[in-house]
Residue, then its C-alpha position, 0 to 999 in steps of 0.5 A: m276196807a280195801a279200795s276194790e271193796s269200796n268201789s264194788e259197794t259204790s257200783e252196787a249202790v248205783d245199780e240199785q238206783e232206778s230212773y224217775n221223771v219228776v215234774v215240778d210246778f212252781g211260781a216265780n217272778t221271772s220269764i220263761e226265757t230265764i227258766e229255759a236258760e237255767f234248765p237247758n237239760a230239762v225234759h220239759v219246760e213250760q209256762v202254765g200261767q202268769g208267773s207259773f211254770q212247769i219243769g220235768y227232769g229225769t233222774r236216777a235215785a234209790f227210791p221215789a222220795e229221793a228223786y223228788r228231793k233231788v229235782v226240787n232242790l235242783v230247781e230251787t237252788k238254780l233259780e235262787l243263784v240267779g236271784v229268783d225265789p221260786v215257790v214250789e206248788t207241786a211235784h210228782v215222781y213218775g216211775a219207769n212205767t210212767k205211773r205216778v209213784f210219789g208226789g206232794h203239794t205245798d199248802a200255805e197253811i200247813g206246809t208241804s204234804f205228800d200224796 
């Protein structure tokens, strides 16, 4: 395959991606200051209870499940790098029209399930 063909295929794949907002609710034994410092580019960061936080991120992905996985992985990885072990409780993906298009929650007894 020629280099120009490869570049056009990559360009088409990027064009097929859509914008999504992903909101992740998680528990962690840390402070809101740590969360804010680790996620300066987040659309939304909030402490929603003792040891409970919510982060919103915008991302581009080919489909909602990919957006979900990208942002959940980002949250888990960034916090683990600073010694925080997050427990993701819920994550919801919103499409361009702000309608929830994908979501999931974690149930301690059955593992992760999806709405």
